[in-house]
C-alpha positions, 0 to 999 in steps of 0.5 A: 551536801553535808558530809556523813559523820565518822562515828568514832572520834579516834577514827575521825582524828586518825583520818584527819591527820592522814589527810591534813597533816601526813608529815607531822611528827606527832598528834594527840586527840584531846578534849571531852570525847577522850574523857567520856564527857562529849555532848551533841555539840562537842568537837574534836580537839587535835594537837599536832606537833610539827618540828619545823613550823615557825609559830604555833597556830589554831584552826577550826574546820569541819572534817568527816562530819565533825567540828575540829579544833586543831592546835599546831605546835613545835616543842618550843611553842608548846612549852611557851604555851605551857608557861603562859597557861601556868601564869594564868592558872588555867592549864588548857594546853597542858591538860589537853596534852596530859590527857590526850590519846596518841594518834601518831607517836613521835620521838619526843611525845612521851617527854612532852606528855610527861611534862604536861602531867607534871604541870597538872599535878604540881598545880599553880603557884601559891598566892602570896599574902599580898595577892590574897588581900588584893582579892579579898578587897575586890570580892568585898567590893563586889559583894557590897555592890551585890548587897546594895543593888536594887536593880535586878538586871544589874544584880544578875551581872554582879552575881556572875562576877562574884561567882567568878571571883569566889571560884578563883579565890577558893581554888587559888588559896588551895593551890588548885587550877581555876577554870572558865565557863564550864571549866569553873564547875569542873575545877571546883568539882575536882577540888571538892564536890560537896563544896561545889554543890553548895556553891552552885546551890547558892547561886541557883537559888538566887537566880530562881528566887532573887534571895541574896542571903545564901550567896552572901553567907557563902561569900562571907564563909569563904572570906572568913578563913582569911580575915573576912571582908577587907576595906578599911586600911587596904591600899595599892602601892 
């Protein structure tokens, strides 16, 4: 028999902690339900801190009618994951901790939440000139594939790759965090809503009509500030 859903995410998260992690040191409810962005399929992201666990782990389960993703850490593993997220410029755990709603408070929770907030505010490391040139070259390569392709099936996936490369280039050259899946749009919007509208509009127009020109123009505009397309003279050593 399907379990009846507890209507309040916070009530469900509290009950989950009391039932599954009664001895934990601290716990947070994070994710879309805390930002007012929940949908019918949203789950509860719960971050649990237990000082004496040997290693971090993640588990997916159903509880009180909710799908729950639980992320279990001690302070050491939490900080390791913070550094990992910083290095890939996608701050998944820092954002969950920084924006989390406290379900169970603990002695060091304020410290780790402040640390997460500082990471989010600081942004990722600035790209070097060499990194910018590397990305320009591969965007140029993908753009040429897109322009030259006469196979619609292939074009769709080339366009997907180009969109991902361009989103990364725009955000990283502006020292902003990047995203994955739905977070691509969210991070772009945090950076510049007007640009995001043009970015989405360009690819939407291509997918609907097959007209590549607006995407090509957008890509060239993005690259122009950093020297435009790059092929001749590029080398990897």
